[in-house]
matplotlib code that plots the C-alpha trace (Angstrom):
import matplotlib.pyplot as plt

x = [33.2, 30.0, 27.4, 25.3, 28.4, 29.4, 25.9, 25.7, 29.1, 28.3, 25.1, 26.7, 29.3, 26.6, 24.7, 27.9, 28.8, 25.3, 25.5, 28.8, 27.6, 24.2, 25.6, 28.2, 25.5, 23.2, 26.0, 26.7, 23.0, 22.1, 18.7, 16.6, 13.1, 11.2, 7.7, 5.6, 2.5, -0.1, -2.7, -5.2, -7.4, -6.9, -10.2, -8.7, -6.8, -5.2, -4.0, -3.1, -2.4, 0.4, 2.2, 1.7, 2.9, 6.0, 6.8, 6.5, 8.8, 11.5, 11.2, 11.5, 14.5, 16.4, 15.6, 13.6, 16.6, 14.9, 11.4, 8.8, 5.6, 2.8, 0.3, -3.0, -4.3, -4.9, -2.9, 0.2, -0.8, -3.9, -4.0, -3.1, -0.1, 2.2, 4.7, 5.1, 5.6, 8.3, 10.0, 10.1, 11.3, 8.2, 8.4, 11.1, 8.7, 5.2, 2.8, 0.6, -0.6, 1.8, -1.0, -2.5, 0.4, 0.0, -0.5, 3.2, 4.0, 1.9, 4.8, 3.8, 0.9, 3.3, 4.1, 0.5, -0.6, -1.3, -5.0, -5.6, -2.0, -1.3, -2.6, -1.2, 1.2, 2.5, 3.0, 5.1, 7.1, 7.7, 8.7, 10.9, 12.4, 11.4, 13.3, 10.3, 11.6, 14.9, 13.2, 11.1, 14.0, 15.7, 12.5, 12.1, 15.6, 14.2, 11.6, 14.0, 12.4, 13.6, 10.8, 9.8, 6.9, 4.6, 1.7, -1.2, -4.9, -5.3, -7.9, -10.3, -14.0, -15.5, -17.3, -20.7, -23.3, -26.8, -28.0, -27.3, -24.6, -26.1, -24.6, -21.9, -24.5, -24.9, -21.4, -21.9, -21.8, -21.3, -19.4, -17.3, -14.7, -12.0, -8.3, -5.6, -4.9, -8.1, -10.0, -8.0, -9.2, -12.8, -13.0, -12.9, -16.2, -17.9, -17.2, -16.4, -13.7, -13.2, -10.0, -10.9, -8.9, -10.4, -11.7, -13.6, -15.5, -18.5, -19.7, -19.3, -21.4, -23.9, -24.4, -24.6, -21.4, -20.5, -22.8, -20.6, -17.3, -14.7, -12.3, -10.8, -13.0, -15.6, -13.7, -12.6, -15.8, -18.0, -15.9, -16.4, -20.2, -20.7, -23.5, -25.6, -25.8, -25.5, -27.2, -25.2, -21.8, -19.9, -16.9, -14.2, -12.1, -10.3, -8.2, -6.7, -6.5, -3.4, -2.9, 0.5, 1.2, 4.3, 6.6, 8.6, 11.6, 13.3, 16.6, 18.7, 17.1, 17.7, 21.4, 21.8, 20.7, 23.3, 23.4, 21.8, 18.8, 18.5, 18.3, 15.6, 13.5, 13.8, 13.0, 10.0, 8.6, 8.8, 7.0, 4.2, 3.9, 3.8, 1.1, -1.3, -2.8, -3.4, -5.2, -7.5, -8.0, -9.0, -11.3, -13.1, -15.3, -17.1, -17.5, -19.0, -21.5, -22.5, -22.9, -25.1, -27.2, -27.7, -29.3, -26.3, -26.9, -23.8, -23.3, -20.6, -19.8, -21.3, -18.8, -19.3, -18.5, -15.3, -14.2, -14.7, -12.7, -9.9, -9.7, -9.8, -7.0, -4.5, -5.3, -4.4, -1.1, -0.1, -0.8, 1.1, 4.0, 4.4, 4.9, 6.6, 9.8, 10.0, 6.5, 7.2, 10.3, 8.5, 5.3, 7.1, 9.0, 5.8, 3.9, 6.6, 6.5, 2.7, 2.8, 4.9, 3.1, -0.4, 0.7, 2.1, -0.9, -3.3, -1.5, -1.5, -2.9, -6.0, -6.9, -6.7, -8.6, -11.5, -11.9, -11.7, -14.2, -16.6, -16.5, -17.0, -20.0, -21.5, -21.1, -18.1]
y = [-59.9, -60.3, -58.1, -57.5, -56.2, -54.0, -52.4, -51.9, -50.2, -48.1, -47.0, -46.2, -44.1, -42.1, -41.4, -40.3, -38.0, -36.5, -36.0, -34.2, -32.0, -31.0, -29.3, -27.5, -26.0, -25.2, -23.4, -21.2, -19.9, -17.5, -17.7, -14.7, -13.9, -11.2, -9.9, -9.2, -7.0, -7.2, -4.8, -7.7, -9.7, -13.4, -14.2, -13.5, -16.7, -15.7, -12.2, -12.8, -16.4, -15.1, -13.8, -17.2, -19.0, -16.8, -17.3, -21.1, -21.2, -19.2, -21.5, -24.6, -23.3, -22.2, -25.3, -23.0, -20.8, -17.8, -17.4, -14.8, -14.3, -13.0, -10.5, -9.5, -5.9, -4.4, -6.9, -4.6, -1.6, -0.7, -2.1, 1.2, 1.9, -0.9, 1.3, 3.5, 0.5, -0.8, 2.6, 3.2, -0.4, -1.2, -4.4, -5.7, -6.3, -5.7, -6.9, -4.3, -2.6, 0.3, 2.6, 2.9, 5.4, 7.6, 10.5, 10.3, 10.5, 9.5, 7.5, 4.7, 3.9, 2.3, -0.8, -1.8, -0.8, 2.4, 2.5, 1.9, 0.9, -2.8, -6.2, -8.5, -10.4, -7.2, -5.7, -8.6, -8.2, -4.5, -5.1, -8.2, -7.6, -4.2, -2.1, -1.2, -2.9, -1.1, 2.3, 1.6, 0.3, 3.7, 5.5, 3.6, 4.4, 7.7, 5.8, 3.4, 0.5, -2.5, -3.7, -7.0, -8.0, -10.0, -11.7, -10.0, -10.4, -10.1, -7.7, -6.8, -6.2, -2.7, -3.2, -3.3, -0.6, -0.1, 1.7, 1.2, 3.2, 4.2, 7.6, 9.8, 11.7, 8.5, 8.9, 12.4, 12.5, 8.8, 7.8, 5.0, 3.0, 2.7, 1.7, 4.3, 6.4, 5.7, 8.0, 11.0, 10.2, 9.6, 12.9, 14.6, 12.9, 13.9, 10.7, 11.1, 8.5, 6.7, 4.8, 2.1, -1.1, -4.4, -5.6, -2.3, -2.1, -4.3, -2.4, 0.9, -0.3, -1.9, 1.3, 3.5, 5.4, 4.6, 4.0, 1.6, -0.3, -2.3, -4.8, -7.5, -10.0, -12.7, -15.0, -12.4, -10.3, -13.3, -13.9, -10.3, -10.6, -7.5, -9.2, -9.2, -5.4, -4.3, -5.8, -4.6, -6.0, -4.0, -4.8, -4.2, -2.5, -0.4, 1.1, -2.3, -4.0, -5.4, -5.4, -6.2, -6.8, -5.4, -6.8, -4.1, -4.6, -2.0, -1.1, -1.5, -4.9, -6.0, -5.1, -7.3, -10.4, -12.9, -13.4, -16.8, -15.4, -12.5, -15.1, -17.0, -13.8, -13.2, -16.8, -17.0, -13.7, -15.0, -18.2, -16.1, -14.2, -17.5, -18.9, -16.0, -15.1, -18.7, -19.3, -16.4, -17.6, -21.0, -19.8, -16.8, -18.6, -20.7, -17.8, -15.6, -18.4, -18.6, -14.8, -14.8, -17.6, -15.7, -12.7, -10.6, -8.6, -8.5, -5.4, -3.8, -0.2, 1.6, 2.5, 6.3, 6.0, 4.0, 6.5, 9.4, 7.6, 6.9, 10.6, 11.7, 9.2, 10.5, 14.1, 13.3, 11.6, 14.6, 17.1, 15.1, 14.6, 18.3, 18.8, 15.6, 14.6, 11.2, 10.3, 11.6, 9.5, 6.2, 7.2, 7.9, 4.6, 2.6, 4.4, 3.5, -0.1, -0.1, 0.9, -2.1, -4.5, -3.6, -3.9, -7.4, -8.6, -7.3, -9.5, -12.9, -13.0, -10.8, -12.5, -15.9, -15.0, -13.3, -16.2, -18.8, -16.8, -16.5, -20.3, -21.0, -18.7, -20.9, -23.9, -25.3]
z = [0.9, 3.1, 1.2, 4.4, 6.3, 3.4, 3.1, 6.9, 7.0, 4.0, 5.5, 8.8, 7.0, 5.1, 8.3, 10.0, 7.2, 7.3, 11.1, 10.7, 7.8, 9.2, 12.4, 10.3, 8.0, 10.9, 12.8, 9.8, 9.8, 12.6, 14.3, 13.3, 14.3, 12.4, 12.3, 9.2, 9.4, 6.7, 5.4, 5.1, 7.4, 8.1, 6.5, 3.1, 2.6, -0.7, 0.2, 3.9, 2.9, 0.7, 3.8, 5.5, 2.4, 2.4, 6.1, 5.8, 2.7, 4.6, 7.6, 5.4, 3.5, 6.7, 8.7, 11.0, 11.7, 10.0, 11.4, 10.4, 12.4, 10.4, 11.8, 10.2, 9.8, 13.2, 15.3, 15.4, 13.3, 11.3, 7.7, 6.1, 8.3, 7.1, 5.3, 8.4, 10.6, 8.3, 7.8, 11.6, 12.3, 14.4, 12.4, 10.0, 7.1, 5.8, 3.1, 1.5, -1.7, -2.5, -3.8, -0.3, 0.3, -2.8, -0.3, 0.5, -3.1, -6.1, -7.4, -5.0, -7.4, -9.9, -7.9, -7.5, -11.0, -12.9, -13.9, -17.6, -18.2, -18.7, -17.7, -15.0, -17.2, -18.8, -15.4, -14.2, -17.5, -16.8, -13.2, -13.7, -17.1, -18.3, -15.8, -13.6, -10.4, -10.7, -11.0, -7.9, -5.9, -6.5, -5.5, -2.2, -0.9, 0.3, 2.4, 4.1, 2.2, 0.2, -2.0, -3.6, -5.9, -3.8, -5.6, -7.3, -8.1, -11.9, -13.3, -10.5, -10.4, -10.5, -7.2, -5.4, -5.8, -4.3, -7.5, -11.1, -12.9, -16.3, -16.9, -15.5, -13.5, -11.4, -10.2, -8.8, -5.0, -4.8, -1.6, -3.0, -1.2, -3.7, -3.2, -3.4, -6.4, -8.4, -6.0, -7.3, -10.8, -9.8, -8.0, -11.4, -12.2, -8.9, -6.9, -3.2, -2.7, 0.6, 1.5, 4.0, 4.9, 3.7, 7.1, 7.7, 4.4, 5.2, 8.2, 6.4, 3.5, 5.8, 7.9, 4.8, 5.6, 2.0, -1.0, -2.9, -2.5, -4.5, -3.2, -5.4, -7.1, -6.6, -4.3, -1.8, -2.2, -1.4, 1.8, 2.9, 2.3, 0.1, -1.8, 1.4, 1.4, -2.3, -5.3, -8.4, -9.1, -11.8, -14.0, -14.9, -12.1, -14.6, -11.8, -11.3, -14.7, -13.0, -9.2, -7.8, -4.1, -2.3, 0.3, 2.1, 4.3, 6.6, 4.9, 8.1, 8.8, 5.3, 5.5, 8.6, 6.7, 5.6, 1.8, 2.0, 3.9, 1.4, -1.4, 0.6, 0.8, -2.9, -3.7, -1.3, -2.6, -6.2, -5.0, -3.6, -6.9, -8.8, -6.4, -5.9, -9.3, -10.3, -7.0, -7.7, -11.3, -10.1, -7.4, -9.0, -11.6, -9.0, -6.6, -9.4, -10.1, -6.5, -6.2, -9.3, -8.0, -4.7, -6.5, -7.4, -10.7, -12.8, -14.9, -17.1, -16.8, -19.8, -22.5, -22.1, -18.3, -19.1, -21.7, -19.3, -16.7, -19.2, -20.2, -16.5, -15.7, -18.3, -17.5, -13.9, -14.9, -17.1, -14.4, -11.7, -14.1, -14.6, -10.9, -9.8, -11.7, -10.0, -11.1, -14.6, -14.9, -14.0, -15.9, -19.2, -18.8, -18.2, -21.0, -23.5, -22.3, -22.6, -26.2, -27.3, -25.0, -26.2, -29.8, -29.2, -27.2, -29.9, -32.4, -30.7, -27.2, -27.8, -31.1, -29.6, -26.4, -28.3, -30.6, -27.9, -25.7, -28.5, -29.2, -25.5, -25.4, -28.2, -26.0, -28.0]

ax = plt.figure().add_subplot(projection="3d")
ax.plot(x, y, z, "-o")
ax.set_aspect("equal")
plt.show()
């Protein structure tokens, strides 16, 4: 047999089979165009970048049959109205932080992260494998929402202050931009919380409308320029020892998706979650060094302030749980999970981390 003719014919047959198969697959996938509105500005290439990363993954997996256009905060609705836009079907889906909507029900706080509860890894464990996601799915049915874990930030910083925080008295009367539920806790200590979307924080701090602000961490905070108008940079952001992002989809829109597209959404959301925290972990150290070199003073919240905030947090939870059975159900579930998780992390993770950090501090 002529080898060249054989290869040529075999190749032609393979191309022909592919040509027949591709249209059949493509025809089985409808063309769908959705809009995704975000709570975050385009300048934040990790938070808003998560939405772009998600949309590209969906397009790639569907051969551009399922297209999602991403819109930054303010392009369709303001950053703090994402849930309303998805509920009302103004858009099919939205990217946000659930705790922005604690005014609707304090149970919203659990998907972002309950202050002083568990760290980022532990929170993912609770959501994915500890029953947390199932509890929240049940809660969101009343809001016409289907929810997915959508990235995160890791433990956040405590924020930017024009004056030092040495005692609890320094918190009294402080107009502090702080995200979501933490403001309810800080009110007990005399703070005047302000909830402002990310893109609007800088002008409020610059004009003196607020005295202090927190956002995420060094990489994003540097981009937003807070170091130009406030000197003191505090840590940790105890209200977000873990911070988990949320993807919301209108229930009716979700029900119209073919199973293959639903699976793509799940897969792409998981990809964002796997991508986002490592990106922050890689970028934050260099950003923190740059901020310190530019004159930022890095300070830890004093222990008495932290302890007072801790006590105020759990008093708040107990009071809400007495009045809100849904909050109580999720809270008690997470609290039990927290006990076992913290015990385990104290045994191995924390011991290793503390030893390793101490050796690194010695230059070893």
